[in-house]
LOBAKOL-215962 format. One record per residue (C-alpha): residue number from 1; residue in three letters; y, z, x. Coordinates in steps of 0.001 Angstrom, whole numbers, plus 500000, padded with zeros to 6 digits. Each point is the difference from the previous one (the first is absolute). Layout:
- NUM|ALA|Y|Z|X
...
% end
This chain:
- 1|MET|387363|801117|109975
- 2|GLY|499470|502804|502558
- 3|PRO|500567|503692|499383
- 4|GLY|503522|500787|498875
- 5|GLY|500709|496311|499355
- 6|GLY|501044|499438|503633
- 7|GLU|497267|497602|501135
- 8|ALA|498155|496949|498739
- 9|ASP|496241|499621|500534
- 10|VAL|498644|496592|501020
- 11|LEU|496643|498997|501462
- 12|ASP|499697|498938|503646
- 13|GLY|498675|496430|499859
- 14|VAL|497719|500599|503037
- 15|THR|498615|503524|499638
- 16|GLY|500301|500419|496233
- 17|ARG|501602|503399|500491
- 18|SER|502978|501130|498000
- 19|LEU|503330|499734|501786
- 20|SER|502962|502104|498957
- 21|LEU|503182|497992|500314
- 22|PRO|503507|501265|499217
- 23|ARG|501602|498852|496792
- 24|LEU|502347|497030|500196
- 25|GLU|502951|502118|498911
- 26|ASP|499450|502518|502813
- 27|VAL|499768|497345|502714
- 28|THR|503031|497961|498979
- 29|SER|502339|502777|498976
- 30|VAL|501950|499803|503266
- 31|ALA|502411|497078|500358
- 32|LEU|499541|498935|503628
- 33|GLY|502168|496865|499990
- 34|ILE|499156|496542|501298
- 35|PRO|500026|499548|503826
- 36|SER|502843|497858|501325
- 37|VAL|498578|498915|503380
- 38|ARG|498500|496482|500062
- 39|PRO|497160|499246|502462
- 40|LYS|500913|498135|503164
- 41|PRO|498422|496634|500845
- 42|LEU|496712|500280|501883
- 43|ALA|501299|498003|502961
- 44|GLU|503033|498107|501211
- 45|ARG|500004|496324|499129
- 46|ARG|498921|497678|502767
- 47|HIS|503083|498314|501441
- 48|SER|499994|496307|499141
- 49|ARG|502533|497225|499885
- 50|GLN|501447|499327|496565
- 51|ILE|499865|496728|498127
- 52|MET|501379|499034|496591
- 53|VAL|497617|498622|497390
- 54|GLY|502627|498730|497612
- 55|SER|501922|503093|498926
- 56|VAL|497294|502435|501151
- 57|PRO|500256|501464|503517
- 58|VAL|496620|500320|501713
- 59|GLY|499396|502102|503083
- 60|GLY|502406|502198|501915
- 61|ASP|501001|502944|497835
- 62|ALA|499498|498120|496705
- 63|PRO|497650|501574|497441
- 64|VAL|496437|498693|499821
- 65|SER|499878|497221|497391
- 66|VAL|497276|499194|497462
- 67|GLN|498854|496401|499740
- 68|SER|497575|498131|497793
- 69|MET|498956|496421|499373
- 70|THR|499999|497952|496818
- 71|THR|496691|498826|498566
- 72|THR|501497|497103|498061
- 73|VAL|499977|496360|501041
- 74|THR|503383|499824|501705
- 75|ALA|500667|496571|498524
- 76|ASP|499990|501673|496561
- 77|ILE|503573|501193|500410
- 78|ASN|500317|501922|496744
- 79|ALA|496733|501909|500480
- 80|THR|500870|500804|503597
- 81|LEU|503487|501252|499168
- 82|GLN|498570|502080|497143
- 83|GLN|497547|501683|502337
- 84|ILE|502706|500582|502583
- 85|ALA|502078|501693|497300
- 86|GLU|497057|502276|499145
- 87|LEU|499497|500841|503660
- 88|THR|503694|500735|500419
- 89|ALA|499951|502356|497014
- 90|SER|497033|501841|501486
- 91|GLY|501835|500676|503279
- 92|CYS|499083|497005|502164
- 93|GLN|502729|499209|502534
- 94|ILE|498724|496789|501624
- 95|VAL|497641|497430|498488
- 96|ARG|497841|497320|501591
- 97|VAL|499013|496726|498312
- 98|ALA|497252|497609|501078
- 99|VAL|500951|496471|501024
- 100|PRO|496778|497996|500411
- 101|SER|501299|496723|498488
- 102|GLN|503030|497777|499784
- 103|ASP|500495|500948|496343
- 104|ASP|500251|503647|501072
- 105|ALA|502481|499120|502726
- 106|ASP|502081|498053|497474
- 107|ALA|500238|503097|497777
- 108|LEU|501354|502240|502766
- 109|PRO|503736|499239|499643
- 110|ILE|500105|501181|496373
- 111|ILE|497737|503002|500613
- 112|ALA|501946|501132|503061
- 113|LYS|503290|499682|498110
- 114|LYS|498946|501752|496783
- 115|SER|497793|502769|501386
- 116|GLN|501564|503470|499840
- 117|ILE|498406|500948|503332
- 118|PRO|499572|498099|503290
- 119|VAL|497262|497355|499974
- 120|ILE|497701|499358|502962
- 121|ALA|498180|496676|500117
- 122|ASP|496363|500322|501090
- 123|ILE|498997|496974|502072
- 124|HIS|496556|498945|501164
- 125|PHE|498676|496730|501447
- 126|GLN|503116|497818|499580
- 127|PRO|503004|500544|502305
- 128|LYS|502146|497743|497806
- 129|TYR|500102|502690|497322
- 130|VAL|501604|502388|502482
- 131|PHE|503001|497694|500226
- 132|ALA|500010|499508|496229
- 133|ALA|500096|503755|499447
- 134|ILE|502866|500463|502416
- 135|GLU|501969|497191|498354
- 136|ALA|499248|501488|496557
- 137|GLY|501803|503215|500866
- 138|CYS|496998|502329|500242
- 139|ALA|500832|503374|501543
- 140|ALA|497189|499708|502546
- 141|VAL|496916|497975|500824
- 142|ARG|496528|501334|500754
- 143|VAL|497883|497855|502299
- 144|ASN|496379|500502|500988
- 145|PRO|499603|498374|503414
- 146|GLY|496211|499999|499773
- 147|ASN|500144|497763|496926
- 148|ILE|502576|497443|501148
- 149|LYS|498720|497148|502116
- 150|LYS|502004|499445|503162
- 151|PHE|502317|502816|498884
- 152|ASP|501033|500713|503575
- 153|ASP|501436|496476|500284
- 154|LYS|502270|500635|496993
- 155|VAL|501435|503357|501078
- 156|GLY|503123|498529|501579
- 157|GLU|500953|498073|496860
- 158|ILE|499236|502955|497751
- 159|ALA|501996|502374|502185
- 160|LYS|503053|497750|499903
- 161|ALA|499859|499445|496247
- 162|ALA|499517|503720|499317
- 163|ALA|502748|501033|502408
- 164|ASP|502473|497521|498525
- 165|ALA|499283|501311|496475
- 166|GLY|499823|503677|500974
- 167|VAL|496448|500246|498652
- 168|PRO|497525|502422|501660
- 169|ILE|496369|499102|500623
- 170|ARG|497017|502247|499342
- 171|ILE|497099|499286|502295
- 172|GLY|497059|501001|497840
- 173|VAL|496722|500272|501866
- 174|ASN|496883|500529|497859
- 175|ALA|496499|500922|501093
- 176|GLY|498569|497303|497741
- 177|SER|502074|497196|501484
- 178|LEU|500362|500918|503656
- 179|ASP|500731|497288|502540
- 180|PRO|496619|498523|501096
- 181|ARG|500999|500407|503642
- 182|LEU|500252|503760|499583
- 183|LEU|496808|500235|497987
- 184|GLN|498225|498301|502863
- 185|LYS|501590|502386|502506
- 186|TYR|499317|503277|498147
- 187|GLY|496988|499052|497902
- 188|LYS|501547|501345|496793
- 189|ALA|503309|501198|498549
- 190|THR|500477|503106|502134
- 191|PRO|503302|501935|500120
- 192|GLU|500638|498442|503386
- 193|ALA|499426|496489|498652
- 194|LEU|502386|500539|497089
- 195|VAL|502715|501409|502238
- 196|GLU|499621|497277|502630
- 197|SER|500315|497312|497336
- 198|ALA|503182|501509|498576
- 199|LEU|501686|500619|503337
- 200|TRP|499069|496529|501286
- 201|GLU|501707|498356|497043
- 202|CYS|503015|502284|500413
- 203|SER|500293|498928|503620
- 204|LEU|500155|496352|498932
- 205|PHE|502919|500769|497680
- 206|GLU|501651|502107|502697
- 207|GLU|499931|497015|502352
- 208|HIS|502431|498380|497563
- 209|GLY|502168|503114|499723
- 210|PHE|498743|500864|496517
- 211|ARG|499314|503693|499316
- 212|ASP|500557|500455|496267
- 213|ILE|496323|500729|499645
- 214|LYS|497816|502380|498016
- 215|ILE|496301|500370|500801
- 216|SER|496856|500864|498069
- 217|VAL|496458|500318|501377
- 218|LYS|497794|500499|496950
- 219|HIS|496330|500877|499833
- 220|ASN|497733|501079|497139
- 221|ASP|498741|502995|502012
- 222|PRO|502611|502799|500026
- 223|VAL|498804|501313|503385
- 224|VAL|500389|496600|501692
- 225|MET|503325|499492|498223
- 226|ILE|501366|503398|501093
- 227|ASN|499014|499426|503624
- 228|ALA|501552|496527|499989
- 229|TYR|503353|501266|498693
- 230|ARG|500034|502902|502451
- 231|GLN|499501|497592|502886
- 232|LEU|502614|497626|498621
- 233|ALA|502533|502812|499518
- 234|ARG|499675|500914|503687
- 235|GLN|500393|496433|501240
- 236|CYS|503029|498682|498081
- 237|ASP|503099|501062|498090
- 238|TYR|499644|497570|497094
- 239|PRO|499894|501451|496467
- 240|LEU|496460|500237|498649
- 241|HIS|498637|499108|496569
- 242|LEU|496968|502127|499128
- 243|GLY|497064|498705|498025
- 244|VAL|496260|500469|499584
- 245|THR|499005|496471|499098
- 246|GLU|497349|499349|497346
- 247|ALA|499979|503745|499304
- 248|GLY|497946|499474|496836
- 249|PRO|500099|501071|496338
- 250|ALA|502602|502488|498835
- 251|PHE|498187|503255|500801
- 252|GLN|498533|498971|503351
- 253|GLY|503116|498130|501073
- 254|THR|502245|502918|499116
- 255|ILE|497916|502372|502115
- 256|LYS|499864|497631|502967
- 257|SER|503733|499312|499887
- 258|ALA|500964|503641|499510
- 259|VAL|497869|501074|502959
- 260|ALA|501264|497269|502330
- 261|PHE|503654|500143|498971
- 262|GLY|500004|503784|499980
- 263|ALA|498692|500174|503556
- 264|LEU|502544|497498|501339
- 265|LEU|503046|501057|497978
- 266|ALA|499337|503616|500946
- 267|GLU|500427|498849|503611
- 268|GLY|503234|498159|499171
- 269|ILE|498351|496552|500168
- 270|GLY|500791|497450|497294
- 271|ASP|503105|498396|498509
- 272|THR|498643|498170|496950
- 273|ILE|496703|500427|498138
- 274|ARG|497856|497983|497617
- 275|VAL|497002|501535|498234
- 276|SER|497536|497114|499580
- 277|LEU|497945|500591|496844
- 278|SER|497747|497865|497848
- 279|ALA|502212|501055|497112
- 280|PRO|503296|498975|498404
- 281|PRO|502782|500083|502625
- 282|VAL|501979|502617|498056
- 283|GLU|497144|502408|500783
- 284|GLU|500476|499247|503713
- 285|VAL|503631|501017|499743
- 286|LYS|499213|503219|498138
- 287|VAL|497500|501036|502664
- 288|GLY|502322|499040|502848
- 289|ALA|502919|501892|498520
- 290|GLN|497841|503068|499422
- 291|ILE|498797|499946|503622
- 292|LEU|503593|499979|501237
- 293|GLU|501028|502709|497548
- 294|SER|497075|502183|501037
- 295|LEU|501130|499827|503636
- 296|GLY|503646|500662|499150
- 297|LEU|500969|496472|501055
- 298|ARG|501331|498962|496614
- 299|GLU|502014|501773|497328
- 300|ARG|497543|501556|497604
- 301|GLY|499719|498676|496477
- 302|LEU|498243|501728|497146
- 303|GLU|496991|501923|501323
- 304|ILE|497498|502008|497994
- 305|VAL|498218|502772|501881
- 306|SER|496893|501227|498183
- 307|CYS|497111|502214|500999
- 308|PRO|496420|498627|500130
- 309|SER|498899|502824|497681
- 310|CYS|497298|502548|500750
- 311|GLY|498213|502931|498435
- 312|ARG|503270|501946|499902
- 313|ALA|501759|497501|497729
- 314|GLN|500874|501330|496566
- 315|VAL|501299|496699|498577
- 316|ASP|498867|496345|500033
- 317|VAL|501911|498891|503103
- 318|TYR|498636|496451|499977
- 319|THR|501279|499305|496511
- 320|LEU|503343|501704|500629
- 321|ALA|500633|497968|503176
- 322|GLU|499033|496704|498338
- 323|GLN|502194|500685|496972
- 324|VAL|503001|500957|502140
- 325|GLN|499522|496881|502141
- 326|ALA|499786|497789|496926
- 327|GLY|503029|501674|498409
- 328|LEU|502168|499464|503075
- 329|GLU|498756|496482|500815
- 330|GLY|502855|497861|501285
- 331|MET|502323|502887|500857
- 332|LYS|501800|499075|503213
- 333|VAL|501323|503415|500980
- 334|PRO|499394|501884|503279
- 335|LEU|498224|502815|498193
- 336|ARG|496922|502022|500927
- 337|VAL|498093|501312|496983
- 338|ALA|497202|502550|500537
- 339|VAL|497245|500351|497404
- 340|MET|497894|503001|500974
- 341|GLY|497039|501608|498269
- 342|CYS|499635|503588|501214
- 343|VAL|501948|503002|501260
- 344|VAL|498776|499811|503618
- 345|ASN|501902|496957|501307
- 346|GLY|501781|499038|496809
- 347|PRO|503146|502155|500227
- 348|GLY|500605|499073|503643
- 349|GLU|499560|496256|499449
- 350|ALA|502096|500074|496838
- 351|ARG|502729|501883|501834
- 352|GLU|500027|497465|502857
- 353|ALA|500394|497079|497591
- 354|ASP|503160|498889|498225
- 355|LEU|498162|500511|496733
- 356|GLY|496641|501593|499412
- 357|VAL|497618|501973|497871
- 358|ALA|497674|502833|500981
- 359|SER|497365|500258|497312
- 360|GLY|497715|502798|498854
- 361|ASN|499012|502169|497045
- 362|GLY|500594|497090|497610
- 363|LYS|503633|499583|500999
- 364|GLY|502175|498540|502711
- 365|GLN|503053|501296|501812
- 366|ILE|502508|497226|500625
- 367|PHE|501863|500001|503317
- 368|VAL|503204|498091|500740
- 369|LYS|501225|500100|503599
- 370|GLY|497943|503092|500714
- 371|GLU|501087|501983|496950
- 372|VAL|497873|500850|496969
- 373|ILE|501928|498688|496998
- 374|LYS|497495|500505|497190
- 375|THR|496397|500641|499018
- 376|VAL|498392|497618|497509
- 377|PRO|496579|499667|498347
- 378|GLU|497548|497678|501738
- 379|SER|500422|497470|497185
- 380|GLN|503718|499656|500833
- 381|ILE|499782|499723|503796
- 382|VAL|500073|496194|500194
- 383|GLU|502892|499455|497596
- 384|THR|501970|502811|501670
- 385|LEU|499551|498507|503475
- 386|ILE|501085|496570|498768
- 387|GLU|503065|501459|498270
- 388|GLU|501006|501920|503135
- 389|ALA|499437|496939|502221
- 390|LEU|502304|497956|497787
- 391|ARG|502579|502782|500033
- 392|ILE|499918|500219|503813
- 393|ALA|500313|496217|500272
- 394|GLU|503010|500076|497675
- 395|GLN|501621|502698|502132
- 396|MET|499439|497751|503017
- 397|GLY|501790|497177|498199
- 398|VAL|496871|497840|499896
- 399|GLU|499263|497797|496995
- 400|VAL|496329|500285|499107
- 401|ASP|497992|497229|498367
- 402|LEU|496492|501317|499427
- 403|ASP|498914|496633|498583
- 404|ASP|500201|498458|503468
- 405|GLU|496382|499475|501031
- 406|VAL|500574|498293|503306
- 407|SER|500130|503061|502223
- 408|GLY|498593|503326|498960
- 409|PRO|499652|503349|501731
- 410|GLN|497336|500665|502580
- 411|VAL|497564|502865|499472
- 412|VAL|499201|502180|503020
- 413|VAL|496850|502049|499491
- 414|GLY|500168|502952|502334
% end
């Protein structure tokens, strides 16, 4: 404690010199109130035509939707519907199922009927499964022209069947399965090759008057992927599905997807997204939803803001943040909770949050909507934050089930 009890001495983690910081009580004694202005979107959405994927509007002025894909054998109806239910609970809005066999195609009518969210059938190699998916009542069909032999010869039949049923088609071009003709022309899966493939297939559908189309041009390299979507966005008005294909394990894939999606969505490009991870599909949905929330493109859920800690910290921020996250796991409330460890940025971050704590001197000051409501010992910070979060949720008329482990809060380390 500094002279007169007005400052706290901590060591600078770089120089080792003593730093005199104001006491927590002195910094947070003024109630500043929480700001009311929400940030504006980074850019206007690209204007695209709108299609309906079941009950979900895609494109136009519709919100960006989060998709994922089941990892079950589609023919195992119970397992597939169970995973779709888990995805739905985690915030997934559209789900894709693989249809590589007749048994999978036979399961589609029940899955499409009982799924809580629209089902897209993913078709490769066999055009007959496209017709089976349409007849089964799937909300849309994804086709990969590069993987379907003589696909161009079937476009007319597919267009008629899809138009009659009101089912949109996603033309999904992948770097790993590009049409051999374009590989020969460009030498590899360049942005230009991906875009040419997609637009060529669109033109074949357009010849038959069919335009209920969504396009994806996926690549495992975010730079190639970004350039491909930018070119595509300039050359057509179809809604675009964003994806970094084969993005990798959870950590690497999350980084790749966040970088690529962030760049494009910040420019207003993208109408649906799928984070492709070598991880359970629920994790894909959590990452996708967090990307949209971070850009202000989706209503925020529960978010925990916590500092990375430094030499100024006077409490164990890591442990506090982990305990608060665990205590609020499953809380589906649009609430920002700040867990801060020193008096430099702590009061400001806590004030900006719906609920927060600024910690120091072995205690924490609890903020609710910008106002200091109490000061508690460090040992009571976690339980106090959880109690206040539940109280705020109750005031909002939200029933809270903290035993729900499907979708938890996201931690933002800032």
